[in-house]
GUMIKOL-499691 format. One record per residue (C-alpha): residue in one letter; z, y, x. Coordinates in steps of 0.2 Angstrom, whole numbers. Layout:
N
('a' (Z Y X))
...
***
This chain:
301
('m' (142 512 551))
('l' (134 523 537))
('f' (144 538 543))
('n' (130 541 556))
('f' (120 546 541))
('c' (134 557 533))
('k' (135 568 548))
('i' (118 575 544))
('f' (128 585 532))
('l' (134 595 547))
('a' (117 605 547))
('l' (119 607 528))
('l' (137 614 530))
('v' (130 626 543))
('g' (117 632 530))
('i' (129 634 516))
('n' (140 644 527))
('v' (125 656 531))
('w' (120 657 512))
('s' (138 660 507))
('q' (138 677 516))
('s' (126 683 503))
('t' (132 694 489))
('l' (123 681 477))
('l' (138 669 480))
('s' (151 682 476))
('p' (163 673 464))
('s' (161 678 445))
('d' (175 688 438))
('s' (175 677 423))
('l' (169 660 418))
('n' (150 661 419))
('n' (143 646 409))
('k' (126 647 417))
('r' (133 646 434))
('l' (145 632 429))
('i' (131 621 422))
('g' (119 625 436))
('s' (133 620 449))
('s' (137 604 440))
('i' (119 599 438))
('g' (115 603 456))
('t' (130 594 462))
('g' (126 578 451))
('f' (108 579 456))
('i' (112 579 475))
('w' (125 566 473))
('s' (115 553 463))
('g' (99 557 472))
('s' (106 554 489))
('i' (114 538 484))
('i' (99 531 475))
('g' (88 537 490))
('l' (99 528 503))
('s' (100 512 492))
('t' (81 511 491))
('v' (77 517 509))
('w' (91 513 521))
('y' (99 497 513))
('k' (84 488 507))
('d' (80 483 525))
('f' (97 474 527))
('p' (103 458 520))
('k' (113 459 504))
('s' (130 450 500))
('s' (143 450 487))
('f' (157 464 487))
('h' (168 461 502))
('t' (179 472 514))
('f' (178 475 532))
('d' (191 481 544))
('d' (184 493 557))
('s' (200 503 559))
('r' (201 498 578))
('e' (183 502 582))
('w' (176 517 592))
('m' (194 523 595))
('q' (194 530 578))
('m' (181 543 582))
('d' (171 538 566))
('k' (186 540 556))
('m' (188 558 563))
('g' (171 561 557))
('h' (175 555 539))
('v' (190 567 539))
('y' (179 581 545))
('t' (165 578 532))
('a' (177 575 517))
('y' (186 591 521))
('h' (171 602 522))
('l' (162 595 507))
('s' (178 598 497))
('d' (179 616 503))
('k' (160 620 500))
('v' (160 612 482))
('s' (176 621 478))
('k' (168 638 483))
('l' (153 633 472))
('y' (164 632 457))
('r' (174 648 461))
('w' (157 656 461))
('s' (155 649 444))
('g' (170 658 438))
('l' (183 644 438))
('n' (200 649 445))
('r' (205 644 462))
('k' (216 629 457))
('k' (203 621 446))
('s' (189 624 459))
('a' (200 616 473))
('i' (204 600 462))
('i' (185 598 458))
('g' (180 601 476))
('a' (192 588 483))
('a' (187 576 469))
('v' (169 578 473))
('g' (171 577 492))
('w' (182 561 491))
('g' (171 553 477))
('y' (155 556 486))
('q' (161 548 502))
('m' (168 534 492))
('s' (150 530 485))
('f' (145 525 502))
('e' (159 512 503))
('f' (152 503 488))
('l' (135 503 496))
('d' (143 496 512))
('a' (153 483 502))
('q' (137 475 496))
('s' (128 474 513))
('a' (131 459 524))
('g' (132 468 540))
('w' (146 480 534))
('g' (159 480 520))
('f' (171 491 510))
('s' (182 499 523))
('w' (200 504 518))
('s' (202 514 534))
('d' (186 524 529))
('v' (194 528 512))
('g' (210 533 521))
('a' (201 545 532))
('n' (191 552 517))
('t' (208 555 508))
('i' (216 564 523))
('g' (201 576 524))
('s' (200 580 505))
('g' (219 580 505))
('l' (220 592 519))
('f' (209 604 510))
('l' (217 602 493))
('s' (235 603 499))
('q' (232 620 508))
('e' (224 627 492))
('l' (238 622 481))
('l' (252 627 493))
('w' (245 643 501))
('q' (229 647 493))
('e' (223 649 511))
('q' (215 637 523))
('y' (227 639 538))
('l' (221 623 546))
('n' (203 621 549))
('l' (192 607 556))
('k' (178 610 568))
('f' (165 600 577))
('s' (157 602 595))
('y' (145 592 605))
('s' (139 591 623))
('p' (127 577 629))
('s' (136 564 639))
('d' (129 552 653))
('f' (134 536 643))
('a' (120 535 630))
('q' (107 530 643))
('y' (116 514 645))
('r' (115 509 627))
('p' (102 519 619))
('s' (99 507 604))
('i' (117 510 599))
('l' (121 528 606))
('g' (104 535 603))
('s' (88 538 614))
('t' (84 556 608))
('f' (95 572 607))
('s' (96 571 588))
('e' (101 553 588))
('r' (114 555 601))
('l' (121 570 592))
('l' (125 558 578))
('k' (129 542 587))
('d' (136 546 604))
('y' (155 548 602))
('n' (157 552 620))
('g' (148 569 617))
('q' (157 573 601))
('t' (174 582 599))
('y' (183 585 583))
('w' (195 600 582))
('l' (210 605 572))
('t' (211 624 573))
('f' (224 637 567))
('s' (227 655 569))
('p' (246 660 573))
('g' (242 677 568))
('s' (238 671 550))
('i' (252 660 549))
('f' (264 673 555))
('p' (257 690 549))
('k' (271 700 556))
('s' (267 694 574))
('k' (256 705 585))
('i' (243 691 587))
('p' (226 696 579))
('a' (222 684 565))
('w' (205 680 572))
('i' (213 672 588))
('a' (215 653 585))
('i' (222 639 594))
('a' (211 622 594))
('a' (217 605 597))
('g' (203 592 600))
('y' (200 574 601))
('s' (186 564 609))
('v' (183 548 620))
('d' (176 545 637))
('a' (165 530 642))
('k' (166 522 625))
('l' (150 511 624))
('v' (156 497 613))
('g' (164 499 596))
('s' (177 485 598))
('n' (179 484 617))
('d' (185 497 629))
('f' (176 489 644))
('f' (157 488 646))
('q' (147 482 661))
('t' (128 485 663))
('a' (116 470 663))
('d' (113 471 681))
('g' (132 472 685))
('l' (130 487 695))
('k' (140 499 684))
('s' (156 496 673))
('f' (165 508 662))
('t' (183 508 654))
('a' (185 519 639))
('k' (199 532 637))
('r' (204 543 624))
('e' (203 562 627))
('f' (215 575 620))
('l' (210 594 622))
('l' (218 611 620))
('s' (208 626 619))
('l' (205 643 611))
('d' (194 647 596))
('l' (189 661 584))
('d' (193 662 566))
('v' (177 671 561))
('t' (182 674 543))
('k' (196 685 550))
('l' (185 696 562))
('p' (184 714 556))
('i' (166 714 553))
('k' (157 725 541))
('k' (139 721 545))
('t' (132 708 533))
('w' (119 702 545))
('l' (132 699 559))
('k' (143 689 547))
('k' (128 678 544))
('v' (125 675 562))
('l' (143 670 565))
('s' (146 660 549))
('p' (140 643 557))
('f' (156 644 568))
('n' (166 641 552))
('v' (162 623 555))
('i' (157 622 573))
('k' (169 627 587))
('i' (165 641 599))
('p' (164 636 617))
('f' (180 641 627))
('p' (189 636 642))
('a' (199 620 639))
('l' (212 608 646))
('v' (207 590 645))
('f' (220 576 644))
('r' (213 559 648))
('g' (225 545 652))
('n' (237 551 665))
('d' (224 564 671))
('i' (224 583 667))
('s' (209 593 671))
('g' (202 610 666))
('r' (185 615 660))
('l' (179 633 662))
('l' (168 631 647))
('y' (170 616 635))
('f' (156 613 622))
***
């Protein structure tokens, strides 16, 4: 449940990508103690500050309980788990880049980044564990581990992120039937309406196989989403007047994408403009597989 808050970090990730294009974030050639201390203090301040803020602002309005677990692994067709994977992956990546900027080597930075990305998400589980309405979720922990592990394993094996995770959103028609759950405004629906969200795994064949003639900036994207999912634990929903009913289905997608980090761009300002697309997928045509149906979209957001 708390992950709806965590996805606010999507905007933060976009901002970090823009900022990282600045020469100010060029990694130090050697260990820079001032940068290292500043990075560590900043990371600790954001971590502790956000947890304290949530515990006093968000959780204070909900009944408390003793530590307990909660199995939500079958809810929302695992769309919330995809979000945990996505957030843990990008938090690990951004924190790692911060420590490389401080002058630490790539391996140490990657380990610290993955540890912070995973640990930060784990903090929310302990808050949930003491709230009567939720609980400590082992499936959330598993999703967080996959996200941070995906980042760390690539750094240790290849020193390159061949597999990247991206997010896209397009307003759906389903939120209007459960606005209290799926959101009543655009910003709320961006965070709550899983029907409009898609999580993507992207990779560039040209980067993986450098001897091929495929440009490294051309990427393939495999996506996952849901359709007509209005209730977390039930795939069927009927409106109160009985006039409309919906049966939820999983969606799998295949599309193209751009690896903007591989584009031969020399203009700094243009890199800044395109940098948000390191975490957000660029709209492209797509094939949509929903149940036994296959359809095409001329432009999928």
